[in-house]
C-alpha positions in Angstrom: -19.8 46.2 -23.2 -22.6 44.7 -21.2 -25.6 46.7 -19.9 -25.1 45.8 -16.3 -21.9 45.0 -14.4 -22.2 43.0 -11.2 -19.3 43.2 -8.7 -19.1 40.2 -6.3 -16.8 40.6 -3.4 -15.3 37.2 -2.3 -13.1 36.3 0.6 -13.0 32.7 2.1 -16.6 31.9 1.4 -16.3 28.6 -0.6 -19.2 27.1 1.3 -21.6 29.7 0.0 -20.0 30.9 -3.3 -21.4 28.4 -5.8 -25.0 29.2 -4.8 -24.3 32.9 -5.2 -22.7 32.6 -8.6 -25.3 30.1 -9.8 -28.0 32.6 -8.9 -26.3 35.2 -11.2 -25.7 32.7 -14.0 -29.4 32.0 -14.4 -30.5 35.7 -14.5 -33.4 36.2 -16.9 -31.6 39.3 -18.2 -28.5 37.9 -19.8 -26.5 41.0 -20.9 -24.4 41.2 -17.8 -20.7 41.0 -16.7 -20.0 39.4 -13.4 -16.7 40.6 -11.8 -15.8 38.0 -9.3 -13.2 39.8 -7.0 -11.1 37.2 -5.2 -9.8 39.3 -2.3 -6.9 37.1 -1.4 -9.0 34.1 -0.4 -7.1 31.2 1.3 -9.7 28.6 0.8 -11.2 27.1 -2.4 -13.1 30.3 -3.5 -10.7 31.1 -6.4 -11.1 27.6 -7.8 -14.9 28.0 -7.8 -14.6 31.3 -9.6 -12.3 29.7 -12.3 -14.9 27.0 -12.8 -17.6 29.5 -13.6 -15.3 31.6 -15.8 -14.5 28.4 -17.8 -18.2 27.7 -18.6 -19.6 31.2 -18.9 -17.7 34.0 -20.6 -19.7 36.6 -18.7 -17.8 35.8 -15.5 -14.5 37.5 -15.0 -11.9 36.6 -12.3 -10.4 39.6 -10.6 -7.6 38.4 -8.4 -6.0 40.7 -5.9 -4.3 40.7 -2.4 -6.6 40.9 0.5 -7.8 44.5 1.2 -11.2 44.1 2.6 -14.8 44.5 1.2 -14.5 48.2 0.2 -11.1 47.6 -1.6 -12.6 44.6 -3.5 -15.5 46.7 -4.7 -13.4 49.7 -5.7 -10.8 47.5 -7.4 -13.4 46.3 -9.9 -15.5 49.4 -10.0 -12.7 51.5 -11.6 -12.8 49.3 -14.7 -16.6 49.2 -15.1 -17.8 50.8 -18.3 -21.4 49.6 -18.4 -24.3 51.9 -17.9 -25.3 50.3 -14.6 -23.5 48.5 -11.8 -24.6 46.3 -8.9 -22.8 44.9 -5.8 -23.3 41.4 -4.4 -21.8 39.9 -1.3 -20.5 36.5 -2.3 -22.1 34.6 0.6 -25.6 35.8 -0.4 -27.8 34.8 -3.4 -30.3 36.6 -5.6 -33.6 35.9 -7.3 -33.5 35.0 -11.0 -35.2 38.2 -12.1 -33.2 40.6 -9.9 -31.4 42.3 -12.8 -34.4 42.2 -15.1 -36.7 43.9 -12.6 -34.3 46.5 -11.4 -33.1 47.4 -15.0 -36.7 47.6 -16.3 -37.5 50.1 -13.5 -34.4 52.1 -14.3 -34.9 52.3 -18.0 -38.6 53.0 -17.9 -38.1 56.1 -15.7 -34.5 57.1 -16.6 -33.4 56.5 -12.9 -30.0 57.0 -11.4 -30.7 54.6 -8.5 -33.1 51.7 -8.0 -33.8 50.2 -4.6 -35.6 46.9 -4.1 -36.9 44.8 -1.3 -34.9 41.8 0.1 -35.3 38.6 2.1 -33.5 38.4 5.4 -32.4 34.8 5.4 -31.6 32.7 8.5 -29.3 29.8 7.9 -30.0 28.2 11.3 -33.7 27.7 10.6 -33.7 27.9 6.8 -36.4 30.6 7.0 -36.6 34.1 5.6 -38.4 37.4 6.3 -39.2 40.0 3.7 -37.8 43.5 4.3 -39.9 46.0 2.6 -38.6 49.5 1.7 -41.5 51.9 2.5 -41.7 53.9 -0.7 -44.2 53.7 -3.6 -42.8 51.8 -6.6 -45.1 53.8 -8.9 -43.4 57.1 -8.0 -40.0 58.7 -8.9 -38.2 60.3 -5.9 -35.4 62.7 -5.2 -33.9 63.6 -1.9 -34.7 67.3 -2.4 -38.4 66.4 -2.6 -38.4 63.5 -0.1 -35.8 64.0 2.6 -37.0 60.9 4.4 -35.1 58.8 1.9 -32.1 59.3 4.1 -34.0 57.8 7.0 -35.7 54.8 5.5 -33.9 53.6 2.3 -31.2 51.6 4.2 -27.5 51.7 3.9 -26.8 48.3 2.2 -25.0 48.5 -1.1 -26.4 45.2 -2.3 -30.2 45.8 -2.8 -29.7 48.5 -5.3 -28.9 49.1 -9.0 -26.8 52.3 -9.7 -26.1 54.4 -12.7 -22.3 53.9 -12.9 -21.8 57.6 -13.5 -22.9 58.2 -9.9 -19.6 56.8 -8.8 -17.2 57.8 -11.7 -18.5 61.4 -12.2 -18.4 62.2 -8.5 -15.3 60.3 -7.3 -17.3 58.1 -5.0 -15.6 55.0 -3.6 -16.2 52.8 -0.7 -14.0 53.7 2.3 -11.2 51.2 2.5 -10.3 49.6 5.8 -13.6 50.2 7.6 -16.6 48.1 8.5 -20.0 50.0 8.1 -18.6 51.1 4.7 -22.1 51.2 3.2 -23.1 53.9 5.8 -20.1 55.9 4.6 -21.3 55.7 1.0 -25.0 55.3 0.4 -26.1 58.6 2.0 -23.8 60.4 -0.5 -25.3 58.5 -3.4 -28.9 59.4 -2.3 -27.9 63.0 -2.5 -26.2 62.7 -5.9 -29.0 60.6 -7.5 -31.5 63.0 -9.2 -34.1 60.3 -9.8 -34.7 57.3 -7.5 -37.2 54.5 -7.9 -38.2 51.4 -6.0 -39.2 47.8 -6.8 -41.6 46.3 -4.1 -40.4 42.8 -4.6 -37.7 40.9 -2.7 -35.0 40.3 -5.2 -32.0 39.7 -2.9 -31.4 37.1 -0.2 -29.2 38.4 2.7 -27.7 35.7 5.0 -28.0 37.4 8.3 -26.6 34.7 10.6 -23.6 33.3 8.7 -20.8 32.4 11.2 -18.0 35.0 11.1 -20.2 37.5 9.3 -18.3 40.7 9.5 -21.3 42.7 10.8 -21.3 40.4 13.9 -17.7 41.1 15.0 -17.2 42.6 18.4 -13.9 44.4 18.7 -12.3 47.9 18.5 -13.7 48.3 15.0 -16.9 49.3 16.7 -15.4 52.8 16.4 -15.7 52.7 12.7 -19.4 53.7 13.0 -18.3 57.1 14.1 -15.9 57.4 11.2 -18.5 56.5 8.7 -21.1 58.9 10.2 -18.4 61.6 10.1 -17.8 60.8 6.4 -21.4 61.4 5.2 -22.0 64.3 7.6 -18.9 66.1 6.3 -20.0 65.4 2.7 -23.4 67.2 3.4 -21.5 70.0 5.1 -19.3 70.4 2.0 -22.3 70.4 -0.3 -23.8 73.2 1.7 -27.0 71.2 2.5 -26.3 70.0 6.1 -28.9 72.4 7.6 -31.5 71.5 5.0 -31.3 67.8 6.0 -30.3 68.3 9.6 -33.1 66.2 11.1 -32.8 63.4 8.7 -29.0 63.3 9.1 -29.5 63.3 12.9 -31.8 60.3 12.6 -29.5 58.4 10.3 -26.5 58.9 12.4 -28.3 58.3 15.7 -30.1 55.0 14.8 -26.9 53.5 13.3 -24.9 54.5 16.4 -27.6 53.1 18.6 -27.2 49.7 16.9 -23.5 49.8 17.7 -24.2 50.7 21.3 -26.5 47.7 21.6 -23.4 45.5 21.0 -21.8 46.7 24.2 -23.2 44.0 26.5 -21.0 41.6 24.6 -17.8 43.4 25.5 -15.9 42.5 28.7 -13.5 45.4 28.9 -15.2 47.9 31.1 -12.7 50.7 30.4 -13.1 50.2 26.7 -16.9 50.3 26.9 -17.0 53.4 29.0 -14.5 55.1 26.7 -16.7 54.3 23.7 -19.8 55.6 25.4 -18.0 58.8 26.2 -16.7 59.3 22.7 -20.0 58.4 21.1 -22.1 60.9 23.0 -19.5 63.6 22.5 -19.6 62.9 18.8 -23.4 63.1 18.7 -23.4 66.4 20.7 -20.8 67.9 18.5 -22.8 67.3 15.3 -26.2 67.6 16.9 -26.3 69.9 19.9 -30.0 69.3 20.5 -29.6 65.4 20.6 -31.6 63.4 21.5 -34.4 65.7 20.4 -35.4 64.7 16.9 -38.2 65.1 14.5 -38.2 61.3 14.0 -38.4 58.6 16.6 -34.9 57.4 17.3 -35.9 54.0 18.8 -38.2 51.1 18.0 -38.8 49.7 21.4 -39.3 51.7 24.7 -36.4 49.9 26.4 -34.1 51.2 23.7 -34.4 54.6 25.2 -31.6 53.8 27.7 -29.2 53.8 24.8 -29.9 57.4 24.1 -28.6 58.5 27.6 -25.0 57.7 28.6 -25.7 57.6 32.4 -28.6 55.2 32.0 -26.6 53.1 29.6 -23.7 52.7 32.0 -26.0 51.8 34.8 -27.7 49.2 32.6 -24.4 47.7 31.6 -23.3 47.6 35.2 -26.5 45.8 36.1 -25.9 43.3 33.3 -22.4 42.5 34.5 -23.5 42.0 38.1 -26.4 39.8 37.1 -24.0 37.8 34.9 
């Protein structure tokens, strides 16, 4: 049994996959198992996985019918017995010392969760920007002592190392069939992790502008944001701590919903757009009757304030349509 298992979700990404798997093969910490989950790919992805498995016994092909990103992660996760687990998206790549740095932090401080900085990588320009997580890497945190972890850690599954027991002991899985699945999962893990640490070094390279990136899709799945918010809000209700973290949960839900609202100018169906706006603000008012009042600033730019008011938002979108 290896110390760290790495689950790589793979679906029709042959153009990027070799670079991803190469970056895992050269990790400076070698006691790893790489579960390459071929989620029903129709391109040459499976062949690339087989090539890596043939030359490196640490790589394992997990072949399954297509079920989506969450299903791919869960499918491999159920068989993980290592102390720690990580998740990688197969179109991204990582730094050679990713596992070593994250594991060292975890072992030195007996952590349940390690979060590290990452590079936001742009294919179009071959440039990157460091995304720093604003917490002190010399401290150990818990949500009880630092509620702002909910606000500023970030939802992504891939810039983290987890104690595997966080998932297995608590029955945590990624919600199958949804986009925004990390938002439906990470806030729960932040609550369950008793000791959380940070590495202030970019160890992961996230391809933000890959064509057909699932986060860029503009269709009815925009409603999934509400389902994922409902998932973590219900979790905190059931744990009896919703009121304790009310302001942080409000911030987390609101800023993520605002990001979805900012996609609406790309939709052409006016009735669909108006319906989503109505449903979204009804959702926010149901969970947070005092919305948009919040302890934390819900927008980065002044112009974003229009997305916090349904009337202003509809007027803005009407102006955009008229202007063309």
